[in-house]
Structure formats: structure tokens, C-alpha cells
N, C-alpha and C positions, 0 to 999 in steps of 0.2 A: 675234875674230870680225870679219870682213870685210862694208864698205856696199855696194853696187852697188842700182846704176839700173838701170830694166829701163824701155824701151817698146815696144809691145805694137802696131805698124800691121797694124789689122782689115779683115779682109777680106772683112765683111757689117755693115750701117748699123748704128745706135745698134736700134734699133726692132726689125731682128730677133738682135739678142741680147739680147733681153729675153724670149725662150721659159727661156732657161739665166742670167737675171740670177743670181733668188734663190742660183741652187748658188754660185754669183762671187761671190755679197753674204756666206756666209755663208762660202766658203770665206778667204777673204782677214778677218774678225773673228775665225775660227780662230788667223790667224800674226801678227793683231795680239794677238791674244791671247797664242800663246810668246812671244811677243817679235821676232818674225819676221818680220813691217811691217811701217814704219815710219811710213809717206802712200803715199796713193797716190790716184788720179784724171786724170782723164779730160783733155788737153789739147783745147780745147773748139774751135778753130780746123780743128781735123784729129780723123782718125776714129782715131785716137789715144788708149793710158793711159800712163801714167808711175806706175811701181810703185819705193817708193824699199823695199831690202830690209837684214836683216842673216843675216848663216848664216855661219859655219864657212868656207866654200872655198866655192869653181864648183861643187862637184861636187852640197851641197849647196844650193845655190842651185838648181842647176837638177834637181833631184828634187823642190822646192818648185813648178818651173814645168811639172812632164810633169802636174802632178794639176790644173796652173788649171783650171779646166770649162771655162768658154773653151776653151785645145789642145787638151782634150778633144773640143770640140765644133766644131771646126775654125774657129774664129771667128779665127786669130792669124797674117794673111799671111806676116808676119816678126816679130823681134827682137832686138829691139837690145841685147845688154848692158854695162854700163860697172860693174869697181871704180873706188869715189868713196869718200877721204881729209878725209871731211868737217872746217875748225877751224877754222873759224871762223862764228859767226852762236847767237840765243839759243835757237836747237831743240836747240844740241852742250852746252852749258854739265853740267858735272856730268856728261857725258859720259866712261865715260873707253877 
């Protein structure tokens, strides 16, 4: 499994995203329960979101991102994806 850090840059403000926020939150909850989403949240100073996923590979991550309700609604102007190899910190204690 690989860990990916994903940054969404939105092309609409937070108020506009509210119309599909319930679907977005439900999707993230499902991904969390499946173990695919490790962390997610807005970057308060920017109109962006930062998400950390665990997926088999980039193709599996792309499938997850394609189903994102904000993406389906056309709210994401740009997506930045970086593979990450976390090695230290309390968050990764016990992870293999």
C-alpha cells in the first residue's frame, strides 16, 4: 500500500460547496471506514483541502478521486498528488 497526499484547489467558495457537502462528507466517512482515508480537512488560509489516502497504487487512488462528489460537481480547479513515505511521528506508530 502507498500513502498519497492530495491537495484540492477549489474553483468555488465554501458557501457554494455546501450544496454537495453532505455527499462529500458521506463519501469521506465511507473511505475512512474502508481504511482508504487517513486524514482530511481544509487549509483555512486558502480555498483548498488537504487529504491523506492509503491506496494500493496511483490507479486505485485515481479511482477514489474520480468518485469524489466535489470533483463530480466540477468544484475542483486543480489536484496536486504526491506519494508520501511517512517515517516518524505518533500518527504512524504501529503502522507497517
